[in-house]
Each structure stands twice: as structure tokens, then as C-alpha cells.
PDB file with SEQRES, HELIX, SHEET and CRYST1 records, atoms N, CA, C and O in Angstrom:
SEQRES   1 A   55  MET VAL ARG LEU LEU ALA ALA GLU VAL ASN LEU VAL ARG          
SEQRES   2 A   55  ASP TRP TRP LEU VAL VAL HIS GLN ASP LEU GLN ARG VAL          
SEQRES   3 A   55  PRO ARG ILE ARG ALA ALA ILE ASP PHE ILE ILE GLU ILE          
SEQRES   4 A   55  MET ARG ARG ASP ARG SER VAL MET MET GLY PRO SER ASN          
SEQRES   5 A   55  LEU ILE GLY                                                  
HELIX    1 AA1 GLN A   21  LEU A   23  5                                   3    
HELIX    2 AA2 PRO A   27  ARG A   42  1                                  16    
HELIX    3 AA3 ARG A   44  MET A   48  1                                   5    
HELIX    4 AA4 PRO A   50  ASN A   52  5                                   3    
CRYST1    1.000    1.000    1.000  90.00  90.00  90.00 P 1           1          
ATOM      1  N   MET A   1       0.831  -1.174   0.000  1.00  0.00           N  
ATOM      2  CA  MET A   1       0.000   0.000   0.000  1.00  0.00           C  
ATOM      3  C   MET A   1       0.880   1.243   0.000  1.00  0.00           C  
ATOM      4  O   MET A   1       1.932   1.275   0.638  1.00  0.00           O  
ATOM      5  N   VAL A   2       0.442   2.247  -0.711  1.00  0.00           N  
ATOM      6  CA  VAL A   2       1.152   3.506  -0.788  1.00  0.00           C  
ATOM      7  C   VAL A   2       0.150   4.616  -0.485  1.00  0.00           C  
ATOM      8  O   VAL A   2      -0.946   4.650  -1.046  1.00  0.00           O  
ATOM      9  N   ARG A   3       0.531   5.503   0.390  1.00  0.00           N  
ATOM     10  CA  ARG A   3      -0.339   6.617   0.728  1.00  0.00           C  
ATOM     11  C   ARG A   3      -0.329   7.622  -0.412  1.00  0.00           C  
ATOM     12  O   ARG A   3       0.729   8.106  -0.813  1.00  0.00           O  
ATOM     13  N   LEU A   4      -1.506   7.934  -0.931  1.00  0.00           N  
ATOM     14  CA  LEU A   4      -1.650   8.878  -2.031  1.00  0.00           C  
ATOM     15  C   LEU A   4      -2.090  10.228  -1.503  1.00  0.00           C  
ATOM     16  O   LEU A   4      -2.842  10.307  -0.531  1.00  0.00           O  
ATOM     17  N   LEU A   5      -1.629  11.278  -2.135  1.00  0.00           N  
ATOM     18  CA  LEU A   5      -2.028  12.652  -1.809  1.00  0.00           C  
ATOM     19  C   LEU A   5      -1.784  13.000  -0.339  1.00  0.00           C  
ATOM     20  O   LEU A   5      -2.588  13.702   0.274  1.00  0.00           O  
ATOM     21  N   ALA A   6      -0.696  12.520   0.217  1.00  0.00           N  
ATOM     22  CA  ALA A   6      -0.399  12.764   1.630  1.00  0.00           C  
ATOM     23  C   ALA A   6      -0.313  14.252   1.953  1.00  0.00           C  
ATOM     24  O   ALA A   6      -0.746  14.676   3.024  1.00  0.00           O  
ATOM     25  N   ALA A   7       0.232  15.041   1.050  1.00  0.00           N  
ATOM     26  CA  ALA A   7       0.365  16.480   1.304  1.00  0.00           C  
ATOM     27  C   ALA A   7      -0.950  17.222   1.102  1.00  0.00           C  
ATOM     28  O   ALA A   7      -1.146  18.293   1.677  1.00  0.00           O  
ATOM     29  N   GLU A   8      -1.848  16.676   0.300  1.00  0.00           N  
ATOM     30  CA  GLU A   8      -3.100  17.359  -0.018  1.00  0.00           C  
ATOM     31  C   GLU A   8      -4.259  16.955   0.897  1.00  0.00           C  
ATOM     32  O   GLU A   8      -5.192  17.733   1.098  1.00  0.00           O  
ATOM     33  N   VAL A   9      -4.202  15.758   1.442  1.00  0.00           N  
ATOM     34  CA  VAL A   9      -5.306  15.240   2.242  1.00  0.00           C  
ATOM     35  C   VAL A   9      -4.809  15.022   3.667  1.00  0.00           C  
ATOM     36  O   VAL A   9      -3.830  14.310   3.891  1.00  0.00           O  
ATOM     37  N   ASN A  10      -5.479  15.628   4.607  1.00  0.00           N  
ATOM     38  CA  ASN A  10      -5.127  15.492   6.012  1.00  0.00           C  
ATOM     39  C   ASN A  10      -6.401  15.168   6.788  1.00  0.00           C  
ATOM     40  O   ASN A  10      -7.254  16.035   6.982  1.00  0.00           O  
ATOM     41  N   LEU A  11      -6.526  13.927   7.226  1.00  0.00           N  
ATOM     42  CA  LEU A  11      -7.697  13.523   7.985  1.00  0.00           C  
ATOM     43  C   LEU A  11      -7.483  13.819   9.463  1.00  0.00           C  
ATOM     44  O   LEU A  11      -6.406  13.580  10.009  1.00  0.00           O  
ATOM     45  N   VAL A  12      -8.505  14.331  10.089  1.00  0.00           N  
ATOM     46  CA  VAL A  12      -8.471  14.600  11.522  1.00  0.00           C  
ATOM     47  C   VAL A  12      -9.617  13.833  12.157  1.00  0.00           C  
ATOM     48  O   VAL A  12     -10.753  13.885  11.687  1.00  0.00           O  
ATOM     49  N   ARG A  13      -9.306  13.130  13.217  1.00  0.00           N  
ATOM     50  CA  ARG A  13     -10.327  12.354  13.912  1.00  0.00           C  
ATOM     51  C   ARG A  13     -10.411  12.816  15.354  1.00  0.00           C  
ATOM     52  O   ARG A  13      -9.396  13.097  15.991  1.00  0.00           O  
ATOM     53  N   ASP A  14     -11.618  12.890  15.854  1.00  0.00           N  
ATOM     54  CA  ASP A  14     -11.847  13.161  17.271  1.00  0.00           C  
ATOM     55  C   ASP A  14     -12.341  11.875  17.917  1.00  0.00           C  
ATOM     56  O   ASP A  14     -13.188  11.175  17.361  1.00  0.00           O  
ATOM     57  N   TRP A  15     -11.814  11.576  19.074  1.00  0.00           N  
ATOM     58  CA  TRP A  15     -12.228  10.391  19.811  1.00  0.00           C  
ATOM     59  C   TRP A  15     -12.793  10.858  21.144  1.00  0.00           C  
ATOM     60  O   TRP A  15     -12.165  11.648  21.849  1.00  0.00           O  
ATOM     61  N   TRP A  16     -13.966  10.374  21.485  1.00  0.00           N  
ATOM     62  CA  TRP A  16     -14.625  10.742  22.731  1.00  0.00           C  
ATOM     63  C   TRP A  16     -14.879   9.486  23.553  1.00  0.00           C  
ATOM     64  O   TRP A  16     -15.317   8.460  23.032  1.00  0.00           O  
ATOM     65  N   LEU A  17     -14.602   9.587  24.813  1.00  0.00           N  
ATOM     66  CA  LEU A  17     -14.928   8.519  25.753  1.00  0.00           C  
ATOM     67  C   LEU A  17     -15.817   9.152  26.820  1.00  0.00           C  
ATOM     68  O   LEU A  17     -15.364   9.975  27.616  1.00  0.00           O  
ATOM     69  N   VAL A  18     -17.056   8.763  26.822  1.00  0.00           N  
ATOM     70  CA  VAL A  18     -18.038   9.376  27.716  1.00  0.00           C  
ATOM     71  C   VAL A  18     -18.433   8.366  28.781  1.00  0.00           C  
ATOM     72  O   VAL A  18     -18.839   7.245  28.474  1.00  0.00           O  
ATOM     73  N   VAL A  19     -18.308   8.780  30.037  1.00  0.00           N  
ATOM     74  CA  VAL A  19     -18.660   7.928  31.168  1.00  0.00           C  
ATOM     75  C   VAL A  19     -19.411   8.789  32.179  1.00  0.00           C  
ATOM     76  O   VAL A  19     -19.001   9.910  32.482  1.00  0.00           O  
ATOM     77  N   HIS A  20     -20.499   8.258  32.689  1.00  0.00           N  
ATOM     78  CA  HIS A  20     -21.247   8.995  33.711  1.00  0.00           C  
ATOM     79  C   HIS A  20     -20.350   9.229  34.918  1.00  0.00           C  
ATOM     80  O   HIS A  20     -19.581   8.353  35.312  1.00  0.00           O  
ATOM     81  N   GLN A  21     -20.456  10.401  35.491  1.00  0.00           N  
ATOM     82  CA  GLN A  21     -19.593  10.796  36.608  1.00  0.00           C  
ATOM     83  C   GLN A  21     -19.657   9.788  37.761  1.00  0.00           C  
ATOM     84  O   GLN A  21     -18.641   9.535  38.407  1.00  0.00           O  
ATOM     85  N   ASP A  22     -20.815   9.217  38.025  1.00  0.00           N  
ATOM     86  CA  ASP A  22     -20.959   8.260  39.125  1.00  0.00           C  
ATOM     87  C   ASP A  22     -20.217   6.952  38.864  1.00  0.00           C  
ATOM     88  O   ASP A  22     -19.941   6.204  39.802  1.00  0.00           O  
ATOM     89  N   LEU A  23     -19.893   6.667  37.614  1.00  0.00           N  
ATOM     90  CA  LEU A  23     -19.258   5.400  37.277  1.00  0.00           C  
ATOM     91  C   LEU A  23     -17.757   5.503  37.070  1.00  0.00           C  
ATOM     92  O   LEU A  23     -17.094   4.476  36.928  1.00  0.00           O  
ATOM     93  N   GLN A  24     -17.204   6.690  37.046  1.00  0.00           N  
ATOM     94  CA  GLN A  24     -15.791   6.880  36.723  1.00  0.00           C  
ATOM     95  C   GLN A  24     -14.845   6.161  37.676  1.00  0.00           C  
ATOM     96  O   GLN A  24     -13.742   5.785  37.279  1.00  0.00           O  
ATOM     97  N   ARG A  25     -15.249   5.967  38.906  1.00  0.00           N  
ATOM     98  CA  ARG A  25     -14.353   5.342  39.892  1.00  0.00           C  
ATOM     99  C   ARG A  25     -14.691   3.884  40.185  1.00  0.00           C  
ATOM    100  O   ARG A  25     -14.057   3.270  41.043  1.00  0.00           O  
ATOM    101  N   VAL A  26     -15.666   3.326  39.499  1.00  0.00           N  
ATOM    102  CA  VAL A  26     -15.967   1.902  39.645  1.00  0.00           C  
ATOM    103  C   VAL A  26     -14.788   1.132  39.038  1.00  0.00           C  
ATOM    104  O   VAL A  26     -14.426   1.374  37.887  1.00  0.00           O  
ATOM    105  N   PRO A  27     -14.188   0.214  39.794  1.00  0.00           N  
ATOM    106  CA  PRO A  27     -12.953  -0.435  39.326  1.00  0.00           C  
ATOM    107  C   PRO A  27     -13.027  -1.040  37.924  1.00  0.00           C  
ATOM    108  O   PRO A  27     -12.090  -0.864  37.144  1.00  0.00           O  
ATOM    109  N   ARG A  28     -14.084  -1.731  37.582  1.00  0.00           N  
ATOM    110  CA  ARG A  28     -14.151  -2.354  36.254  1.00  0.00           C  
ATOM    111  C   ARG A  28     -14.294  -1.308  35.150  1.00  0.00           C  
ATOM    112  O   ARG A  28     -13.788  -1.502  34.045  1.00  0.00           O  
ATOM    113  N   ILE A  29     -14.980  -0.202  35.441  1.00  0.00           N  
ATOM    114  CA  ILE A  29     -15.120   0.880  34.465  1.00  0.00           C  
ATOM    115  C   ILE A  29     -13.785   1.610  34.325  1.00  0.00           C  
ATOM    116  O   ILE A  29     -13.352   1.913  33.213  1.00  0.00           O  
ATOM    117  N   ARG A  30     -13.128   1.894  35.467  1.00  0.00           N  
ATOM    118  CA  ARG A  30     -11.827   2.566  35.450  1.00  0.00           C  
ATOM    119  C   ARG A  30     -10.811   1.736  34.675  1.00  0.00           C  
ATOM    120  O   ARG A  30     -10.009   2.282  33.917  1.00  0.00           O  
ATOM    121  N   ALA A  31     -10.842   0.408  34.866  1.00  0.00           N  
ATOM    122  CA  ALA A  31      -9.913  -0.475  34.150  1.00  0.00           C  
ATOM    123  C   ALA A  31     -10.166  -0.391  32.643  1.00  0.00           C  
ATOM    124  O   ALA A  31      -9.220  -0.350  31.857  1.00  0.00           O  
ATOM    125  N   ALA A  32     -11.430  -0.366  32.242  1.00  0.00           N  
ATOM    126  CA  ALA A  32     -11.762  -0.260  30.816  1.00  0.00           C  
ATOM    127  C   ALA A  32     -11.309   1.081  30.250  1.00  0.00           C  
ATOM    128  O   ALA A  32     -10.757   1.137  29.152  1.00  0.00           O  
ATOM    129  N   ILE A  33     -11.540   2.157  30.993  1.00  0.00           N  
ATOM    130  CA  ILE A  33     -11.127   3.501  30.558  1.00  0.00           C  
ATOM    131  C   ILE A  33      -9.610   3.542  30.390  1.00  0.00           C  
ATOM    132  O   ILE A  33      -9.104   3.990  29.361  1.00  0.00           O  
ATOM    133  N   ASP A  34      -8.891   3.074  31.404  1.00  0.00           N  
ATOM    134  CA  ASP A  34      -7.424   3.094  31.351  1.00  0.00           C  
ATOM    135  C   ASP A  34      -6.897   2.259  30.188  1.00  0.00           C  
ATOM    136  O   ASP A  34      -5.934   2.649  29.528  1.00  0.00           O  
ATOM    137  N   PHE A  35      -7.531   1.102  29.934  1.00  0.00           N  
ATOM    138  CA  PHE A  35      -7.121   0.244  28.828  1.00  0.00           C  
ATOM    139  C   PHE A  35      -7.321   0.958  27.490  1.00  0.00           C  
ATOM    140  O   PHE A  35      -6.427   0.939  26.644  1.00  0.00           O  
ATOM    141  N   ILE A  36      -8.469   1.578  27.292  1.00  0.00           N  
ATOM    142  CA  ILE A  36      -8.757   2.286  26.036  1.00  0.00           C  
ATOM    143  C   ILE A  36      -7.772   3.431  25.834  1.00  0.00           C  
ATOM    144  O   ILE A  36      -7.250   3.611  24.734  1.00  0.00           O  
ATOM    145  N   ILE A  37      -7.513   4.205  26.882  1.00  0.00           N  
ATOM    146  CA  ILE A  37      -6.563   5.316  26.786  1.00  0.00           C  
ATOM    147  C   ILE A  37      -5.170   4.798  26.441  1.00  0.00           C  
ATOM    148  O   ILE A  37      -4.487   5.376  25.596  1.00  0.00           O  
ATOM    149  N   GLU A  38      -4.748   3.717  27.087  1.00  0.00           N  
ATOM    150  CA  GLU A  38      -3.423   3.143  26.821  1.00  0.00           C  
ATOM    151  C   GLU A  38      -3.304   2.688  25.361  1.00  0.00           C  
ATOM    152  O   GLU A  38      -2.303   2.973  24.702  1.00  0.00           O  
ATOM    153  N   ILE A  39      -4.307   1.992  24.864  1.00  0.00           N  
ATOM    154  CA  ILE A  39      -4.284   1.498  23.485  1.00  0.00           C  
ATOM    155  C   ILE A  39      -4.283   2.666  22.499  1.00  0.00           C  
ATOM    156  O   ILE A  39      -3.556   2.635  21.507  1.00  0.00           O  
ATOM    157  N   MET A  40      -5.084   3.687  22.761  1.00  0.00           N  
ATOM    158  CA  MET A  40      -5.140   4.836  21.856  1.00  0.00           C  
ATOM    159  C   MET A  40      -3.800   5.566  21.822  1.00  0.00           C  
ATOM    160  O   MET A  40      -3.360   5.992  20.754  1.00  0.00           O  
ATOM    161  N   ARG A  41      -3.154   5.716  22.961  1.00  0.00           N  
ATOM    162  CA  ARG A  41      -1.834   6.364  22.988  1.00  0.00           C  
ATOM    163  C   ARG A  41      -0.786   5.503  22.291  1.00  0.00           C  
ATOM    164  O   ARG A  41       0.028   6.011  21.519  1.00  0.00           O  
ATOM    165  N   ARG A  42      -0.808   4.207  22.563  1.00  0.00           N  
ATOM    166  CA  ARG A  42       0.172   3.297  21.986  1.00  0.00           C  
ATOM    167  C   ARG A  42       0.048   3.212  20.463  1.00  0.00           C  
ATOM    168  O   ARG A  42       1.052   3.167  19.753  1.00  0.00           O  
ATOM    169  N   ASP A  43      -1.181   3.190  19.975  1.00  0.00           N  
ATOM    170  CA  ASP A  43      -1.432   2.993  18.550  1.00  0.00           C  
ATOM    171  C   ASP A  43      -1.820   4.285  17.835  1.00  0.00           C  
ATOM    172  O   ASP A  43      -2.463   4.243  16.787  1.00  0.00           O  
ATOM    173  N   ARG A  44      -1.438   5.416  18.386  1.00  0.00           N  
ATOM    174  CA  ARG A  44      -1.805   6.712  17.811  1.00  0.00           C  
ATOM    175  C   ARG A  44      -1.388   6.834  16.349  1.00  0.00           C  
ATOM    176  O   ARG A  44      -2.148   7.355  15.533  1.00  0.00           O  
ATOM    177  N   SER A  45      -0.195   6.362  16.008  1.00  0.00           N  
ATOM    178  CA  SER A  45       0.266   6.493  14.624  1.00  0.00           C  
ATOM    179  C   SER A  45      -0.579   5.646  13.682  1.00  0.00           C  
ATOM    180  O   SER A  45      -0.769   6.015  12.523  1.00  0.00           O  
ATOM    181  N   VAL A  46      -1.082   4.526  14.159  1.00  0.00           N  
ATOM    182  CA  VAL A  46      -1.953   3.682  13.332  1.00  0.00           C  
ATOM    183  C   VAL A  46      -3.299   4.365  13.128  1.00  0.00           C  
ATOM    184  O   VAL A  46      -3.848   4.360  12.026  1.00  0.00           O  
ATOM    185  N   MET A  47      -3.821   4.947  14.188  1.00  0.00           N  
ATOM    186  CA  MET A  47      -5.146   5.573  14.142  1.00  0.00           C  
ATOM    187  C   MET A  47      -5.131   6.910  13.402  1.00  0.00           C  
ATOM    188  O   MET A  47      -6.062   7.222  12.660  1.00  0.00           O  
ATOM    189  N   MET A  48      -4.083   7.691  13.604  1.00  0.00           N  
ATOM    190  CA  MET A  48      -4.055   9.059  13.070  1.00  0.00           C  
ATOM    191  C   MET A  48      -3.098   9.227  11.913  1.00  0.00           C  
ATOM    192  O   MET A  48      -3.191  10.207  11.174  1.00  0.00           O  
ATOM    193  N   GLY A  49      -2.194   8.304  11.742  1.00  0.00           N  
ATOM    194  CA  GLY A  49      -1.186   8.462  10.707  1.00  0.00           C  
ATOM    195  C   GLY A  49       0.034   9.153  11.291  1.00  0.00           C  
ATOM    196  O   GLY A  49      -0.120  10.032  12.139  1.00  0.00           O  
ATOM    197  N   PRO A  50       1.227   8.794  10.876  1.00  0.00           N  
ATOM    198  CA  PRO A  50       2.450   9.330  11.474  1.00  0.00           C  
ATOM    199  C   PRO A  50       2.612  10.834  11.305  1.00  0.00           C  
ATOM    200  O   PRO A  50       3.307  11.458  12.106  1.00  0.00           O  
ATOM    201  N   SER A  51       1.999  11.437  10.296  1.00  0.00           N  
ATOM    202  CA  SER A  51       2.165  12.875  10.083  1.00  0.00           C  
ATOM    203  C   SER A  51       1.314  13.705  11.042  1.00  0.00           C  
ATOM    204  O   SER A  51       1.492  14.920  11.124  1.00  0.00           O  
ATOM    205  N   ASN A  52       0.390  13.068  11.770  1.00  0.00           N  
ATOM    206  CA  ASN A  52      -0.515  13.805  12.643  1.00  0.00           C  
ATOM    207  C   ASN A  52      -0.173  13.646  14.120  1.00  0.00           C  
ATOM    208  O   ASN A  52      -0.967  14.032  14.977  1.00  0.00           O  
ATOM    209  N   LEU A  53       0.971  13.096  14.427  1.00  0.00           N  
ATOM    210  CA  LEU A  53       1.320  12.889  15.836  1.00  0.00           C  
ATOM    211  C   LEU A  53       1.481  14.216  16.550  1.00  0.00           C  
ATOM    212  O   LEU A  53       2.066  15.162  16.022  1.00  0.00           O  
ATOM    213  N   ILE A  54       0.955  14.265  17.755  1.00  0.00           N  
ATOM    214  CA  ILE A  54       1.060  15.454  18.594  1.00  0.00           C  
ATOM    215  C   ILE A  54       1.834  15.056  19.830  1.00  0.00           C  
ATOM    216  O   ILE A  54       1.537  14.044  20.464  1.00  0.00           O  
ATOM    217  N   GLY A  55       2.843  15.870  20.174  1.00  0.00           N  
ATOM    218  CA  GLY A  55       3.609  15.656  21.379  1.00  0.00           C  
ATOM    219  C   GLY A  55       4.213  14.345  21.421  1.00  0.00           C  
ATOM    220  O   GLY A  55       4.899  14.012  22.388  1.00  0.00           O  
TER     221      GLY A  55                                                      
END                                                                             
């Protein structure tokens, strides 16, 4: 696979994780939240593309 029009096309994605305030500290919910955040940070280049990395 070859990325086409890399300089002309720039995709931006927003990711939202919404949790009710009362559930944020429930251990199983917190574990799921932490897991999702870890995976998103680890695989950021896969999800966003290497040219869109921030920090």
C-alpha cells in the first residue's frame, strides 16, 4: 500500500470517551477507561497516521 495525496489530504479524527460521573471510579469501568486510553496512545500512529502525531 502507498499513501496517495499525503500532502493534499489530512484527515483529523476526534475520539470521545463518555462515562457517567458516578461510574468513573468503579474499578471495572476505570480499568476499561485506562485500557482504552493506553491502546489509543500506543497505537496513535496507526489511528491518526504518522504525520498527525502530537507531542
